[in-house]
C-alpha positions as CSV (number, residue, x, y, z in Angstrom):
1,M,30.3,35.7,-12.4
2,T,28.4,35.1,-15.6
3,S,24.4,34.1,-15.4
4,L,25.2,31.0,-16.7
5,S,27.6,30.0,-14.3
6,R,25.5,31.7,-11.1
7,F,22.9,28.9,-12.8
8,S,25.3,25.9,-13.1
9,S,26.4,26.8,-9.8
10,R,23.0,26.8,-8.2
11,F,21.7,23.5,-10.3
12,S,24.8,21.7,-9.1
13,Q,23.2,22.3,-5.1
14,L,20.1,21.1,-6.0
15,S,19.7,16.9,-5.4
16,G,20.3,14.2,-7.7
17,S,16.3,13.8,-7.6
18,A,15.5,17.5,-8.8
19,R,18.6,17.3,-11.3
20,A,17.0,14.3,-12.9
21,A,13.5,16.3,-13.0
22,W,15.1,19.0,-15.2
23,W,17.2,16.7,-17.3
24,L,14.4,14.1,-18.0
25,T,12.1,17.5,-18.5
26,I,14.3,19.0,-21.4
27,S,14.7,15.1,-22.9
28,A,10.8,14.1,-23.1
29,C,9.9,18.1,-25.1
30,C,13.1,16.9,-27.8
31,Y,11.6,13.4,-27.5
32,V,8.2,14.5,-28.5
33,I,8.9,17.0,-30.8
34,V,11.2,14.3,-32.9
35,I,8.3,11.9,-32.9
36,T,6.6,14.6,-34.5
37,I,8.8,15.5,-37.4
38,V,9.3,11.6,-37.6
39,R,5.3,11.4,-38.0
40,G,5.2,14.2,-40.3
41,L,8.6,13.2,-43.0
42,A,6.8,9.0,-42.7
43,V,4.6,10.7,-45.1
44,D,7.0,10.9,-48.1
45,I,10.5,8.8,-46.8
46,H,10.4,5.8,-45.1
47,V,11.3,4.8,-41.8
48,F,14.4,3.2,-42.2
49,E,15.8,6.5,-43.5
50,I,14.7,8.6,-40.9
51,V,16.6,6.4,-39.0
52,F,19.9,6.9,-41.2
53,F,19.7,10.4,-41.1
54,R,18.7,10.9,-37.5
55,S,21.8,9.1,-36.4
56,L,24.3,10.6,-39.4
57,F,23.3,14.2,-38.6
58,G,23.4,14.0,-34.9
59,A,27.2,12.3,-34.8
60,L,27.7,14.7,-37.3
61,F,26.5,17.6,-34.3
62,M,29.1,15.1,-31.8
63,V,32.1,15.8,-34.7
64,P,33.6,19.6,-33.2
65,W,33.0,17.8,-29.4
66,I,35.3,14.8,-30.1
67,M,37.8,16.7,-31.7
68,R,38.2,18.9,-28.2
69,R,38.8,16.0,-26.6
70,G,40.2,13.9,-28.9
71,A,39.3,10.1,-30.6
72,G,40.6,8.7,-27.5
73,V,37.8,10.0,-25.5
74,L,35.8,6.7,-27.1
75,R,37.9,3.9,-25.9
76,T,36.1,2.7,-22.9
77,P,36.1,-1.0,-21.7
78,R,32.5,-0.8,-21.9
79,S,32.5,-0.4,-25.7
80,G,30.8,-3.9,-26.1
81,L,28.0,-2.7,-24.2
82,L,27.3,-0.2,-25.9
83,I,27.4,-1.6,-29.4
84,A,24.7,-4.0,-28.0
85,R,23.3,-1.0,-26.8
86,G,23.0,1.1,-30.2
87,A,21.6,-2.3,-32.2
88,G,19.2,-2.5,-29.6
89,A,18.1,1.4,-29.5
90,F,17.7,0.5,-33.8
91,V,15.5,-1.7,-33.7
92,A,13.0,0.3,-30.8
93,G,13.7,3.6,-33.0
94,S,12.1,1.5,-36.0
95,C,9.7,0.1,-34.2
96,L,9.0,3.0,-32.4
97,F,8.9,5.6,-35.7
98,H,6.4,3.1,-37.1
99,A,4.2,2.8,-35.0
100,A,4.3,7.0,-34.2
101,T,2.9,6.7,-37.8
102,L,-0.1,4.2,-37.4
103,L,-0.9,5.4,-34.3
104,P,-2.2,9.1,-32.2
105,L,0.8,10.6,-29.9
106,G,-0.9,10.7,-26.7
107,E,-2.1,7.0,-26.7
108,L,1.5,6.1,-28.5
109,M,3.4,7.8,-25.6
110,A,0.6,6.3,-23.1
111,I,2.0,2.7,-24.0
112,T,5.4,3.5,-24.5
113,F,4.6,3.4,-20.3
114,T,4.8,-0.4,-19.8
115,R,8.6,0.4,-19.8
116,P,9.4,2.0,-16.2
117,I,7.5,-0.7,-14.4
118,L,9.6,-3.4,-16.4
119,A,12.7,-1.3,-16.1
120,S,12.8,-0.5,-12.4
121,V,12.4,-3.8,-11.8
122,G,15.3,-4.4,-14.1
123,A,16.9,-1.8,-12.0
124,I,16.1,-3.6,-8.2
125,L,16.8,-6.9,-9.7
126,F,20.1,-6.2,-11.7
127,L,21.2,-3.0,-10.7
128,G,21.1,-3.3,-7.0
129,E,19.3,-0.4,-6.4
130,I,17.1,0.3,-3.5
131,A,13.1,0.2,-3.5
132,R,11.9,2.4,-1.4
133,G,8.6,2.3,-1.2
134,R,7.4,5.9,-2.4
135,R,9.2,5.0,-5.9
136,W,7.0,1.8,-6.1
137,T,3.6,3.8,-4.7
138,A,5.0,6.9,-7.7
139,I,5.7,4.0,-10.0
140,F,2.0,2.3,-9.9
141,V,-0.2,5.5,-9.5
142,G,1.6,6.3,-12.5
143,F,1.3,3.6,-14.4
144,I,-2.9,3.2,-13.7
145,G,-2.8,7.3,-14.9
146,A,-1.2,5.6,-18.5
147,L,-3.9,2.3,-18.2
148,I,-6.8,5.5,-17.8
149,V,-5.1,6.9,-20.9
150,V,-5.3,4.0,-23.2
151,R,-7.8,2.6,-21.8
152,P,-10.0,2.9,-24.0
153,G,-7.8,2.5,-27.3
154,F,-7.6,-1.2,-26.2
155,Q,-9.8,-2.0,-26.7
156,V,-8.7,-2.8,-30.1
157,I,-5.2,-4.2,-30.3
158,N,-3.4,-3.3,-34.3
159,I,-0.6,-3.1,-35.0
160,G,0.7,0.1,-34.0
161,T,0.6,-1.1,-30.4
162,L,2.7,-4.4,-31.3
163,F,4.8,-2.0,-33.0
164,V,5.0,-0.1,-29.7
165,L,5.4,-3.3,-26.9
166,A,8.5,-4.3,-29.0
167,A,10.1,-1.2,-28.7
168,V,9.2,-0.7,-25.4
169,A,11.1,-4.7,-25.0
170,F,14.2,-3.3,-26.4
171,Q,14.5,0.1,-24.2
172,V,13.9,-1.6,-21.0
173,G,17.8,-3.8,-22.0
174,N,18.9,-0.2,-23.1
175,T,17.5,1.7,-20.0
176,L,19.8,-1.0,-17.6
177,I,22.8,-0.6,-20.0
178,I,22.9,3.2,-19.4
179,K,22.5,3.0,-16.4
180,F,25.1,0.4,-15.8
181,A,27.7,2.3,-18.4
182,T,27.1,5.6,-16.7
183,R,29.1,3.8,-13.9
184,S,32.7,4.5,-15.6
185,V,31.5,6.3,-18.7
186,E,30.7,10.2,-18.9
187,P,26.9,10.6,-20.4
188,D,28.3,11.9,-23.4
189,V,30.6,9.4,-24.7
190,I,27.2,7.2,-24.6
191,A,25.3,9.9,-26.7
192,V,28.3,10.2,-29.1
193,Y,28.0,5.6,-29.2
194,H,24.1,5.9,-29.5
195,A,24.3,7.6,-32.9
196,L,28.0,5.6,-34.6
197,V,26.1,2.3,-33.8
198,I,22.8,3.0,-35.0
199,T,23.9,4.9,-38.5
200,P,25.9,1.8,-40.2
201,I,22.8,-0.7,-38.8
202,A,20.0,1.5,-40.6
203,L,22.0,2.3,-43.6
204,I,22.1,-1.7,-44.3
205,P,17.9,-1.6,-45.1
206,T,17.9,2.2,-46.3
207,L,19.3,1.3,-49.2
208,F,16.3,-1.0,-50.2
209,V,13.6,1.6,-49.4
210,W,15.9,4.9,-50.8
211,T,13.6,8.6,-51.4
212,T,16.2,11.2,-52.3
213,P,15.0,14.3,-49.5
214,N,15.2,17.8,-50.8
215,V,16.0,20.5,-49.2
216,E,13.7,21.0,-46.7
217,Q,12.9,17.7,-45.4
218,L,17.4,17.5,-44.9
219,L,16.9,20.6,-42.5
220,W,13.7,18.4,-40.8
221,L,16.4,15.5,-40.8
222,A,19.2,17.7,-39.2
223,G,17.0,18.9,-36.8
224,A,15.4,15.7,-35.7
225,G,19.2,14.5,-35.1
226,K,20.0,17.5,-33.0
227,L,17.1,16.8,-30.6
228,T,17.7,13.0,-30.7
229,L,21.5,13.8,-29.1
230,M,19.9,16.1,-27.2
231,V,17.3,13.7,-25.7
232,Q,20.5,11.6,-25.1
233,R,22.8,13.7,-23.5
234,S,20.0,14.5,-21.6
235,M,19.1,11.1,-20.5
236,T,22.3,9.9,-19.9
237,R,23.3,13.0,-17.0
238,A,19.6,11.8,-15.6
239,F,20.3,8.4,-14.6
240,V,24.2,10.3,-13.3
241,A,21.5,12.4,-11.0
242,A,19.8,9.4,-9.8
243,D,18.2,6.1,-9.9
244,A,17.5,4.1,-13.0
245,S,14.1,3.9,-11.0
246,V,13.4,7.6,-10.6
247,V,14.3,8.6,-13.5
248,M,12.0,5.9,-15.5
249,A,9.0,7.4,-13.2
250,F,9.5,10.9,-14.2
251,G,9.7,9.7,-17.8
252,F,5.8,10.5,-16.9
253,I,5.8,13.9,-18.3
254,R,5.9,12.9,-22.1
255,L,2.5,12.2,-22.0
256,P,0.7,15.2,-21.2
257,V,3.2,16.6,-23.7
258,A,3.0,14.2,-26.2
259,A,-1.4,15.2,-26.3
260,L,-0.2,18.5,-26.5
261,A,1.3,18.0,-29.7
262,G,-0.6,15.8,-31.4
263,F,-3.2,18.6,-30.8
264,V,-1.3,21.4,-32.1
265,F,0.2,19.8,-35.2
266,F,-1.9,16.6,-36.5
267,S,-5.3,18.0,-34.6
268,E,-5.6,14.6,-32.4
269,V,-8.0,15.9,-29.9
270,P,-7.3,14.6,-26.6
271,I,-10.8,11.9,-25.1
272,L,-11.1,12.4,-21.5
273,W,-9.0,9.7,-20.8
274,V,-5.9,11.5,-21.4
275,W,-6.4,14.3,-19.3
276,I,-7.4,12.9,-16.3
277,G,-4.2,9.9,-16.4
278,G,-1.7,12.6,-17.6
279,A,-2.8,14.5,-14.5
280,V,-2.4,11.6,-12.5
281,I,0.7,10.5,-14.0
282,I,1.9,14.0,-13.2
283,V,1.1,13.9,-9.8
284,A,2.6,11.0,-9.1
285,S,5.9,12.3,-11.0
286,L,6.0,14.9,-8.3
287,F,5.0,13.1,-5.9
288,L,8.5,11.2,-6.2
289,V,10.7,14.0,-6.8
290,R,9.4,15.9,-3.9
291,R,9.6,12.6,-1.4
292,E,13.2,11.9,-2.8
293,N,14.4,15.6,-2.3
294,A,13.6,15.4,0.9
295,A,14.9,11.9,1.4
296,D,18.5,13.5,0.0
297,R,18.3,16.6,2.5
298,V,17.8,14.1,5.3
299,S,20.8,11.7,3.9
300,S,23.1,15.1,3.7
301,N,22.6,16.5,7.4
302,D,23.2,13.1,8.5
303,K,26.6,13.1,7.2
């Protein structure tokens, strides 16, 4: 048995919450790198064009997978839902990328943590997920941690903050769609639809702000496309492994990763509130995963 096979075997034996935590950690790192790339490229290339190329390259990277599986794999009764999700993702991505040019990365990521609160409530109301006390506790504590980070920034509300809040509003709807779709559609198909739908939508505004990228910029855009695809594939696998409220709660891990990226690449020195809030968020996330693991083991033993 190869090392990869052994890892796959052991990974499959982990609880759903632990597998979700793994996928979300990968997703968080890739997500923050994409935001960092976008911030660097946005100096010379309009955000709409970045969104277009990111999705175009993402779609191209999935072509070999489609060829192996056959185009028929894209036929799904949920196609209308996935197209609606892609349209919402275009708006969310455009707003978020605009915000990335206006706010420090740590602050931007902290504001996005209004999303788990709304998404968890939506998952319970519309997806019928069970509202365990430990989930609400972890989400509440994590949200308090996010508020600790954002606290100084909220003294003045600027346009960047409004862009993030608009992105969150669309992301919440997309979160519920993903969780609903994963009940009958495999994760990679959802990821393909994400890229295929956004690309033609983003092309329309891109034509009005077009700037021909040079070779180096194209490479960065290709990298952003590949990483975005990894974000989508990892995120959908997390939703398969665990309930949406668990996935959203552990998504808080993006904050310390974003704060570190802002410091390394843009010399944004994180203020004390970032680290205090980040510590609270990490503790809340680890608490949730530990308790969910314990619950999963008890459930397995009862069967």
